[in-house]
N, C-alpha and C positions, 0 to 999 in steps of 0.2 A: 504494500500500500504506500502510495506516494503522498506526502503531506506538503501542501503549498502554503506560503504566507503571502497575503496580498496587502499592499499598503499604497496609499497615495501620500505625496509629500509636495510641499511648495518647492519650487525649483530655485529657491534663494539660498545664499550663503548663510543667512541667519537660521535656516532650518537644519543645517548640517549637524549641529550638536545634538539636536533632538533626535534626528534620524540615527545618528551613530549610537546614542544611548539605547534607543529602542532595539536596534539590531544586536548590540552587545548583550542585551537581556535575553535574546532568543536562544543563546547558548547551543547552537547546532541542533535545534529541535526539528527544523524544517529541511525537507529535501530540495525545496525550491523557494526562492524569494523573488517576488515580482513587485517592483515599485513603479508606480506611474507618477512621474514628476510633472507638475503642471505649472504653467506660466501663461500670461497673456500673449496673444499673437504678436510675433516679432521679438519677443524677449527670450534670450537664451537661458538654458538651465545652467546654474552656477557650477563651475568645475568641482567644487567641494562635494556636491551631491553625487556627481559621476564617480569621483574618487572613492566615496564611501560605498557606493554600489559595487565598485570593483573589489574593494577590500573584503566585502562580505559575499562575493560571488553572486550578487543579486542582478537580475535582469532588469534594466531600466527602460521604460518607454516614456516618451514625452507626449503630453496631451495639452491642448489649449484649454485654459480655464474658462468656463462659460457660466460661472455662478451656479453650478449644479453639482453638488456633492455626490448625489446618487449616481449621476452619469460617470463621474471619475471612478467611483467604487466599482461600478459595473464593468468599466474598461479593465480595471485591475483583475476582476474575476475572470473576464473573458481571456485574459492572457495567461492565466494559470493552467497548468497541465496535470495537476495532482488529482488524486481520487477524493481528497478532502481539502477544503480551503479554510484557513484561519485568517481572520481579519483583525488588524490592529491599526490604530492611528500612529503617525510618525512620532508623536510625543507620548505614547504609551510605553510602559515597560512591564515585563513579566517578572514577578517576584519569585 
């Protein structure tokens, strides 16, 4: 059974610390990590976000933020390939 983690994150440098703490707390629980980084049209994802995704072997997708949280979450679910999908926010941690 393959377990996926789905997350969305703001594509800003300020989000990087939250994202890193969240991923550190997962402690190798997941077989796959999918992160949808979002930013307004024409804005690039901060290199810190990409670096953290690389560090945790997470697959990152960019999506344009359209003021629709559910749409972003559903995009992350669609990108997962696991049998089960766990959802957490980029500022959540697993105790």
